[in-house]
N, C-alpha and C positions, 0 to 999 in steps of 0.2 A: 691107554698109557699104563700098561701093567708094570713096567719097571718103575715108574714114578709111585705107583701105589705101594709097591713093597718097600721102596725107600721110606715113605711117609710112615708106613706101619712099623718099620724097624726102629725109626726115631721115637715114635710114640711109645713103643714097648720099652725102649731104653729108658725113657723118663720114669716108668712105673718101678724100675729096679734102683732108682735113686735112693730109696729109703733104707737100702741095706747098709749104706755108710753114714747114716744120721743117727741123731739122738733125740729122744723125746722128753720135752719138759711139759708137765701137765698139772692141772689143779682145778679147783672149784671156787668160785667167788659168790659170797652170800652176804646179806645185811647182817651186821653184827647183833642187831635186836631182834628182828622178826625171824632170822634164820632162813629167810627166803632167798632163792637164787637171784642174782643180779644178771639179767640179760643185756647183751650188747655194751658191756664194760670193755674199754680198750686195755689190752694187756701188751707191753712191749718190753722188749730188751734194749738197753743202752749202754754204751762204753763208760766205764767208771772214770776213764782218763778225761774224755772230752765230751761227754754226753751224746755222742753220735748214735742214732737209732740204728740198731743192727737187724731187728725183725719185730714184727707186731702181729696181733691177731685180735679177735673179738670173742667174748663168751657167748655160748648158744643159750637156748631158752632154759637150759638146766644149770646155767652158770659155769659150764665147764669150758676150758680152753687147753689147747694142745699145740706144742711147737715141735717142728721137725727140723733140726739144725745139723749142720756139720760141727766138727770140733772147734772150740773156741778157747784159745789158750791165754786170754787175758782176762781181768776182772770185769764183770758186767753187773748191771742192776736189773732185777725183774720188777717192773712198775705196773700198777693198776690204777686206772682213772676212770671215773664216772661222774657225771653231773650230780651236784649236791653232796657228794661224798669226799672225804679226805683222801689224799693219794696215799696209796700202799706201796712200800719199797722194800725189797729184799736184796742184799748184796750176794753175788755168786762169784767164787774166785775163778772158775772156769767151767766150760761145758765139755765134758769128756765121758759121760755116762748119762743113762736115762735117769730122770728124777720126777717124782710125784710130790708135788707141794701140799697135797691134801686140800683141806677147806681153809680158805682165806677170807676173814671177815673184815668188811669196810665199815667204818664209822661214819655217821652222818655229820657233815661239817656244820658247826655251830658258830655264828657271827653274832656277837652282842654289841649293840650300838654304843653303850656306855663303856665298853672296854677296848683296849687296843686291838686292832685287827691285823693279824699277821698274814701277809700275802703268801699264799702257797704257789708252788711251781706250777706253771701252765703246762700241760702235756704237749709235746711236739706234734702228736698225732691223735686224732680222735675218729672213731667210726660211728656215723649216725645213720642207721638204716642202710641204704645202698650208697652212702656218700663217704668218701675218705677225705678228711679235712687235716690239713697242715696248718700249724700255728706259725706264721711267717717270722715273728720276733724270735723264734726258737733256732733259726738258721742264719749264720753269720754271712754277711755280704759286705763288700766294701761300701762306704757311704755314697759313692756315685753310681751305685749299680741300678740297672734298670730290671724290669720284671723278669726278663728272660735269664738273666744272671741268677736271680733268685730261684727260679725253677730249677736250674742246673744243680742246686745244692740240696734239693728235696730227695730224700731217699726213694728209690724206685722210679724217678722221673729221669728220663734220657733225652737229650737233643742232639741229633747226629749232625753230621758236617752239612747235610742239605737243609737243616732247619726242621726236620720232622721230629714231632714230640711223641714219646710213648710213655705211658705210665704203667708199671709192672708189665710191660710188653705189649699193652693195648695202644693203639695208635689214636692220638688226639685230633679230632676234626673241628672242634668248636671251642672258642675261648670267649668268655663273657665277662663284663665288669658289672658287679652288683646285679647279675642276672640278665643283663641286656647287652647287646652288641656294641662295640666300640668301633664305629664306622663300618666293620663287617665282622661276621661271626668267626672267620678264620683267625682273627685276633692277632695278626702280625703287627698291626700298629700299636695294639696295647702292649704287646710284649717288649717292643723296642722303644717305646716312648714314655710309658708310665714309670716313675721312679718306684723302686722297690719299697722304700720306707714308708709309703702311704698304704701298703697292702697289709690287711689284718689277717685274712684267712686265705688259703688256696684250697678250694673245694674240688674234688675229683669224682665224677659219677659217669655212668653209662650214658651216651648221647640218646636223647628221646626226641621223638616229634613233638609238636605242640599238643596233638591229641593224647599222646601217651603221658606228657606232663600233667595235663588237666585231669585225666581220668586215673592217674596213679598206675597205668599198666606198665608191664615190664618193657624194658627197651628192646626194639627190634633190630637195632644197629649193632655191629661188631666194633664200634669205636667209643672213645671217651670224651667227655666234656670237662673243661675247666672253667670254674667261676672264680673270679678275684673279687674279694669283698675289701671295700676300703675302710680303713680304720676311722672310727667316728671322729676322733680328733684331727684327722687329715681330710675330712670329707667337706671342709669349707675352706677353699683355697684357690689360688691362682698360680699356675706355673706354665713354662713354656720355653721355646727355643728360637732364635733368630740367627739365620746364617746367610752369608754372601761370599761369593768367590769369583775371581778373575783369573783366566788362564791363557796359555799361549794358543796360537791359531784361532783367536777369537772365541775360544771356549769360555763358558760362564755357567755359574749355578747359584740359585738363591732358594731359601726356604724359610717358612714360618710355621710354627706349631704352637697354639695357645690353648691351655684348658682352664675351664672355670668350673669348680664343684661346690655346690652348696646343698647339702643333705641329699634329697632325691633328684634335685636338678643338676644336670651335668651338660655342659656346652664345650665343645672342642672345635677349633678351627684350624685348618692346615691349608697352606698355599706353596706352590713352588714354580719355578721357571728355570729351564736349563736347556743347553744343546749338546748333552753329553750321553743320550739315550738312557736317561734316568728319571726315576720318579721324583727325585730331588729332596726327599726327606727321610731317607734311610738313617737310622740312628747308629749303624755300626761305627763304633768309635774309632776304628782304624781305616777301614777301607771305603767308607761311605758307599757310593753307587758304582764302585769300579768293578764289581763282579769278581770272577775268580774264586767262586765258591763261598764268599762271604755275603754276597748281595741277596739278601733273604727278605727285603722289605716288600710287604704286601704279597704279590704272587710273581714268581720268577720261573720262567720257562727254561728248558734245557739249553736253548740256543741263545739265551741272554735277554729274551723278551720279558716284558712284565706287564701287569695288568691290575686294574682295580674294579670290582663289581662287573666283570665281563668285558672290560675295555682293555685292549692290549696296545702296547707299544714296543718300538725297537725290535729286537729278534735278530740282530746282526745282519739286517737287510737293509742298509743305508744309514744315514745320519738322521736322527730324529731330534727336533726341537720341540719341546712340550711345555704346556702350562696347565696347572692344575689348582683347583680350589674345592676344598671339601668342608662341609659342616656336619657336625653330629650333635643331636639334642635328644635328651631322655628326661623324663619328669613323671611325677605322679600328680596329675592335675586335681584329683580329689581321691578320697578313700576308694581303694580297690578299682582304680582305674590308671593304668600304667600306659605310657606313651614313649615311643622311640622314633626318631626321625633322622634320616641322613640325606645329604645332598652332595652330589659331585658334579663339577664342571671339569672336563678335561679336553684340551685341544692340543693338536699336534701337527707338525709338518715333517714329512720324511722324503729324503731324496736318495735315490738308489740307481746304481748301473749293474746290470745282471748280464752274465754270460753263462750259456747253458749248452751242453752237449748231451744229445739223447739218442740211444741206440734202441731201435724197436726189433724185435724178433718175430719173424713171420714164416710160416711153412713155405712160402713161395720166395723167401729170400730176405736177409736183413736189409734195413735201411736206417740211416742216421740223419738227424736234424741238429743243425747248428743255429743258434739264435742268439741276438743282443737286444737289449732293451734299456731305456732310460725312463724312469718314473718319478713323478713329483705329485706327492699326495698330501691334501690337507683334510683334517677331520676334527669334528668336535662331538661331544656327548654331554647332555644333560640327564642326571639320574636322580630320582628320588625314591628312596625306599622308607617305608614306615610300618609300624606296628601299634595297633590300639588294642588293649586287652581290658576287658570289663568283667569283674566277678560280681555276677548278680546276687549269689549268696555263696555259702562255703561249699556248696555242691555244683554250682552251675557257672560256667564261664563262656563268654563270647569273645573271640579275637578276630580282628580284621587286620590284613597285611596288603594294602594297596601299594603298588610300585609303578612309576612312570619313567619312560625313557624317550628321549628326542635326540636324534643323531643326524649328522650330515657328513658325507664323505665325497671329497671330490679328487679325481685321479687322472693325470695326464700321462700317457704312455706312448713313447715313440719306439717302434721295434721293427726288426728285420729277421727273417729266417730263411734257410734253404735246406733241402732235403736231398740226399744222394743214396743211390742204391750201392750193393756190395761191391760193384765194379767201379764206383766213384762217379757214375753217370748221373748228372743233375736230373731231378724229378719235378721239383717245384721250388718256387722261391716267392716270398712275399714281403711286403713292406706296409707298415700302418703308422698312423698319427691319430690316436683316439682320445676322446675326452669322456669321462664317466662322471655322473654325479648321483648319488644315492641319498634319499631322505627317508628316515623311518620314525614313525610315532607308534609307541606301543604302551600298553597298559595290561598289567596282570594283577590279579587280586586273589587272596584266599580268605574265605569266610568260614570260620569253623564255630560250632556249638557243641559243648559237651555237658552232659548232665550224668553226675555220679549219683549213686543211691547209698542209703545207710549200710546196706550189706556190702561188704568188701568185695570188689571186683564186678559188681553189677553196674553197667554204664550204657548211656545212649549217646551217640555222636553223630553229627551231620557235618559235611565238609563240602563246600562249593568253591570250584577253582574257575577262573577264566583267564584267557590270553588272547588279547586283540591287538593286532598290529596292522599298520597301513604303510606300505613301502612303495615309494615313487622313484623310478630310475629314469634318468635321461642320458642318452649316449650319442656322441657324434662319432661316426665312423668314417674314416678316410683310409682305404686299403686298396692294395692292388696285389693280386695272387695270379702268378703265371704258371701254366702247366706245360711241361716239355715232352711228356710221353702221352700216347693215346690221343682221344679226340675231344677231351674236355675243353670247352672254351675258357679263356681267361676270365678271371672274376675282379671286376673294378667297381669299387663301392665309394660313394659320397652321399652319406644318409645319416638320419636321425632315428634313433629307436626310443620310443617312449613306452615304459612299462609300468604297470601297477599291480601290485599284489596285495589282497585283502585276505587276511586270516583271521578266523574266529573260532576259538576252541573253549569248550565248556565241559565241566566234569562235576557230577553230583555223586556223593557217597553217603550212604546211611547205614550204620553198624549198631547192632545191640549185642551186648555181652551179659550172659546169665551164668553166674557160678553155679556149679553142681556141688563142689566141694570148696574148701578153702584154697585148694590149688588147681583145681580143674574148672574151666570156663567153656561154655558153648557160645559160639557167635553166629548170628544171622546177619546178612548184609546184602546189599544191592548197589551197583554202580552203573551210572549211565553217562556216556560221553557223546558229544556231538563236535565234530571237527569240520569247518567248511573253509574252503580254500579257493579263491578266485584269482586268475593270473591272466592279465591282459597286455599285448604287446601291439603297438602301432608303429609302422615303419614308414618313412618318407624319404624319397630321393630328392637330390638337389635339382632344382629348376634354374638352369643357367640364364634363362630368359629374364626372370624377374629376381634372381639371386636369393631365393628362399628354398627351403625344404618343404615342399608342397605337393609333390607327385607321390600319391599314395603307392606303396609297394605291398601289393596283396600277398605276394609270396612269403614275405617276412613278417606279416601280421596275423595274429591268431588270438583266440581266447581259449582258456582251459579252466573248467570248474569241477570240484570235486566235493562230495559230502559223505562223510563217515558218521553213521549212528551205531552205537554200540550199547548193549545192555548186558550186564553180567551179575545174575543173581548167584550168591555163593553162600556157603556155610563152612563152619571151621570149628576146630578145638584148640584150646590154649592151656597148656599146663606150666605152671610156674612154682618153683620151689627154691629153696635156699641154693641149691646145687644146679638145678636143671631148669632150663626154659625150652618149651616146645610149642611150636605154632603151625597148624595146617589149615589151609584155605583151599576149598575145592568148589568148583561150579562149572557153569557153561556161559561161553561167550557167544552172543547172537550178533552178527555184523550185517549191516546193509550198506552197500557201498555204491554210490552214484557218481558217474563221470560223464561229462559232456564237453564238446568243443566246437568252435566255429573256424573254419579255415576255408578260404577260396569260396565263400558263400555256401558252403556245405556244412551241415550240422551232423555231429556224430555224437551218439550217446551210448552208454554201456552201463548196465547195472549188474552187480554181483552180490551174492549172499553167502555168508560163511558161517557155519557152526563149529566152534573150536572149544576144546576143553581149557579150563582155567585152573592152574595148579601153582600155588606158591607156598613153600614150606621152610622153615628154618629150625634149627635147634642148637643149643649151646649146653655144654656141661662144665661145671666149675670144679675142678678136683680140689683146688685150694684158692687162696685170694689171688694167686698169680698164675695158676696152671689152669688153662682153658682150652676147651675143644669147641670149634664152631663149624657147622656145616649148613648150607641152604641150597635149595633147588627150586627153579621156577620155569614154567613153560610160557613162551612169549611169542608174539608175532609183530610184524610191521607190514604195512600195506604198500603197494606200489604207489607211485605218483600218477597224476592223470597223464603226464607227458610219457610216462613209461608204459602205460596201458592201453591208450587210445591210439589207433593206427593212423596218426597224423604226422606229416613230415615237418621236421624243424630245420630250416636252412640258414639259420642265424650264423653259423661258423662255415666259412667258405671251404674249410678243409675237413669238416665232419658233419654229415647229414644225420639226424637222428629220427628214427621212426618207432613208434610204440608198438607193443605186441598185445592184441586183445585177449589172447589165451594165457597170459601171464598170471601165474598164482602168487600168493603172498609168501613173505618170509616167515619160516616156522623155525624155532630153535629151542633146545634144551640148555638152560644155564645152570651150572653147577660150581659150587665154591667150597672149599674145605680149608681150615686153618687149625694149627695147634701151637700154643705158645707156652713157655715156661720161663719165668723170672725168679731166679734164686735171691731172695732179698738179702739174706745174710752175706752171701759172697759178691753181691753186686753183678751177677751174671745172669744172662738170659739167652735163650734161642727160640726160634720158631720156624715152623715150615708152613707153606700154603700152596694150594694147587686149585686149578678151576679151568673152565672153558665154556665155549658155546659150541654146541653140536647141532648142525642144521638138518632137519628133515627136508627142508626145501629152502633154496637161497636164490635170489634174482641176481644174475650176472650179466655183464655186458657181452654181446655178440658183434663182432666187428669184422668188416670186410674191407679190402683195399683194392682200389683199381690200379691201373698201370702208372698213374701219376702219385700213387700212395695216398690219394684222397680216401677218406674213411666214410663208411656207411655204418651207423650203429644202431642195433636193436637190442632186445633184452630177452633172456631164456631163463628157465628154471633148472637148477641142478640139485643133486642131493648128495649127503654123505660128507659135506665139507665141514671143517671145524677150525677154530683157534683156540688154543689152550696155553696155559702157562704153569710153571712150577718154580717155586723160590724157597730159599731157606736164609736165615741169618743167625749170627751169633755175636754177642758182645759181652764185654767184661770191663769192669772198672775197679781199680786198686787205689786205695788212698793209704799213704804211709808217711807219717810225719807231715811235712810241707809238700810232698810229691803226690801227684795224682796222674794215674795211667788209665787210658781208655783204649781197648782193643776191639775193632768191629770187622766182622767178615759178612759179606752178602754175595748171594748168587741168585740171579734171575734168569730163567730160561723160558723161551717161547717155542712152541710147536703149532703148526698149522698146515692145513691142506685146502687149497683153493682150486677152482675150476674155471674154465672160461672157453669161450669159442673165438677163434681167429680163422678168417676165411673159410667158415664152415666146419672147421675141425675142432673136436673137443679135446682140450689139453688139461693137465693137472700140474700143479706146483706144490711141492712140500717144502716148508720153510723151517729153519732151525736157528735160533738165536741164543747165544750163551753170554751173559754179562756178570762176570765176578768182579767183586770190588773189595779192596782191603783199605781200612782207614785206622790210623793211630794217632791219639792226641796225649801229649805230655804236658802238664801244668806244674810249674814250680811256684807254689803260693799265688801270689797275685803279681808276680813279677815277670814271668816268661811262659809262653805257650808255643808249642811245636806241634804242627799238624801235617804229616805227610799222608798222602792217599794215592791208590793206584787203581784205575779202572781198565778192564780189557773188554772188548765187544767183538764178538765173532757172529757173522751172519752167513748162512748158506741156504741156497735154494736148489733142489733137485727137480727137474722137469720129466714128464712123461708125455709121449706124443708130441714132442716139441723139436724145434729146430736145434736147440742146444740141450745138453744134459744137465748142467749145472752152472751156478755162478756163486761166487763167495767174496768176502772182504773182511778185514779185521781193523780195529782201531786200538791204539794204545793212549791212555791219558795218565799223565803223572803230574801231581801237584804237591807243593809244599807251602805251608803258611807259617810264618814265624812272627811272633808279636812279642815286644818286650816293653814292660811298663817301668823300666829303670833307666836313668835315675828319676827321683821324684818329680812328678809333674810333666814328665816326658813320655811319650808313647811312639814306638818305632814299629812299624809293620812291613813285612815283605810277603808277597803272594807270587809264587813262581810256578808256571805250569807249562808242560810240554804235551803236544798232540801229534799223533803219527797216524795216518790213513793208509793202508797198504794198497788200496786199489783205485786211487784217484788216477783219472785218465791223463794221457800225456798233455802237457800245457797247463796243468793245474798242480800247484805245490802240494806235495804230500804231508809235510810237517811244518809246524811253526812253535815258537816259544811265546809266552805271554807273561810279563813281569810287572806287576804293579807293586808301588811302594809309597808309604806315607809317613810323615814325621809331624807329631803335634806337641805343642807346649801349652799347659794350663797356667793361668795366672789371675790376679785380682780375686783371691779367695775361690779360685777355680770356677769363676763365673764366666770368664773369657777364655777362649781356646784359639790359638793361632795354628794353622796347619798348612803344609806344603805336601802335595801328593803328585805322583807321576803315574800316568796310565800308560801301559804298554812301553815300558822303559826300553826295549830292544827295537821297538818300531817294526815288529813283525806279525802283528795281529792280522789274521785273514779269515775269510769264510769260504773254504772249498769243501763241498759235501758230495757224497755219492749215495744214492738211494736205489735199491734193487727191488723191482716188483716182478710179477709173474710174466710180464710181457716186455719189459725194458729195463735198461740201466740208464740212470740220469746223473750226470755231472753238472754240478752248479757253482758258480762264484758270484758272491755280492760284494758291494763296497761295505766296509766295516769302519768303526771308529779307530784311529790310529793314534799315535803318541801325542800326548799333551801333558803340560805341567800346570797345576792349579794352586793358587794361594787362596786361602779363605779364613774368615774370622767368624766365631760363633760366640753368641751371648746367651746365657741361660739364667733364667729367673725362676724363683720359687718363693711364694708367699702363702702362708696358711694363717687362718683367722686374722687376716689383715696385717700380719706382721712378716717382714721378709726374714727368711732363714739366715742365720748368722753363721751356721756351721761351714768349716772349710771344705766339707766333702762336696764334690762335684755331681750335680744332678743330670741325668740324661733324659731328655723328654722326647 
């Protein structure tokens, strides 16, 4: 990608020339008495008019600080803050030239118990080692604001229209409450449900693994973590929300969220039930769970699906009725023993009607398949996650993270399909009425032991992981497949298939770090993995005599086993300084791969051994507190499955016979990632570029042949030289002027890929290109009005070589505008309007549609009660017609989606702290 490289290089170079239009403010901070320099003092500039933080920095080990700023035409204050010292403040009329403040001496704060104590101003920002800390009370939000609203007020913190949070340009991937997960580490429930006025500090640091936290090692992730600390005065209380709603077309929703905090003990309960494809406890005060860009509760997919702890619902594929119960508990049972537990139960029923048109491209001629299906699915999941952490002493920690999951999925599918060649001659047709049930029990756990030594950087760590699962599948198949070309006999089935999969995966890792200097460390380590998988299927045909499924079908019964044992001795170097982190790990991976099967009373076995290099390296360089360069590279592999590598037929699908290839090699690829970001704190603007990809020395691909009826036979081959890569950039800027706030955002994501495959014995290649620019603008007028228009364009094109067609392409327009009014007092009126157009939807599928959601709410009874009416899909045009293009086909699909309904709801909000109910008129969102 030479062009991409030069673009990235040009942008990075431009950033270095930024300083020619800036001014320097510098100085040195010392102790007034000892004259010694004060390291890590927080130095910040704030507006003299409203105390808004303009920029901040920290003193180095010599007590020196240095600001690089664009011109500032208004009066500001230079303030210096450090624990146990009085605050130092210097007024500045404007910033229009370089200025050296010289040596600034701080006085030790003196508090006499028999004298009147004068409270000093708490600095809005402090820097503690590698943690940026915001004092929540220094930032104004309305009394009813949640934590998400508070974060939006913090300088350097940005939350875009999709809910992604960045701090000084770095993406946040973890949000904790008092250092522990609040239901889940992604923190979405905490952001939208905790009231802002219980938060004391917002602490931002680089995201660390458990091992890195315990040893004090530098973070290996290129992401940030937010920790919300609760005010001691608000850490004893009870607060929550209760909501119920009834709508048209038998739609309903209900939810409860209750929180109880008492010092280290925190208990939270949530529950919901609805039939509107929603989690049921989104705290978006305007649009609740109606989607349209506002629905960010927990996890939200691009197609409207949502999930919690790996369980997904909805997805614009049918109508889902869901029930949810969650319990979160954290406590410190005794000194240096912390505990966190979460339990979720989720159940759902989904009904859908699907219509699909699939065109397959073949060297011998295209053919198309039209299908229709109706599904009715019931599922439930019980999930328990936990964390137990014990500090044996100040240098030694043991942590245990056991997780349990039990799930059940029942699916009934009635379907029909027919295939035609290019001349519209019927090739095959089939009909089926199948029932499927899946039961899964799984347990995974991580045990970690870390031992730090008195010398900084010296540590010993041991990590043991296990993942164990037992999956049982029972299927009743009633299908008829008729072939109209060639001599293939028709396929009629009335049978049961009973499958069982047992998977046991274990990993142990031992690492020792020895510092050479304060910044340079040497690592010695070894990793051992054992992955065992057993897959058995028994098939029985229907016996009409005794009306039971008792006739063994040996052609569809088989057993596959695989065992992978891997050992990787490795060594490495780590260099960590204030500006630079570098980590290099190299070694050798030794793999023993055993596979065996039993089919038609024939046993087949295959053993392979591999010796591969192990390389994993990353580096970051911090030019300033917000200007950062990151790059990483790793060499990785994945083994084929037993079904891919053993030469055994799998006849389970009447239209696709699968045969393994014993000569198959493993997947080997080079992974590369590069990013550069810059956030100008003073002007509230930032940009970033990123690029990366996976480049395959060897990749496993399908090799498919078709007979005259277009019945497939699939095997697997190896190809080389394939890749998938991406390049993206973004720019955003926020402007605050009096009561007006403007936010501009531009993004562009591009994907490039080269894939290969075999069709009817011929090798083809496909080059893909995807271009996705997005423009987003937000205007806020105080707390009265918010307007947020956005536009996204998606373009996809695939160019083929040695194939029946030369190229295929399509584009999509998405336009959305959200308008929210908080006037008059106690009223909230919101409108969310979207338009989508897909250029290349097939004939018979609608190309465009409008989606308009609206809501109106009124708060009363000291804002403890809120009445709301909302309308989903006001124009009754919602639809789900999609097109997907692959290297061998174009697929058009349409599913049932939720259509227009009107909902009336009533919400009651309760807040009590220290046993007394809050009397404030401010409305709390929980």
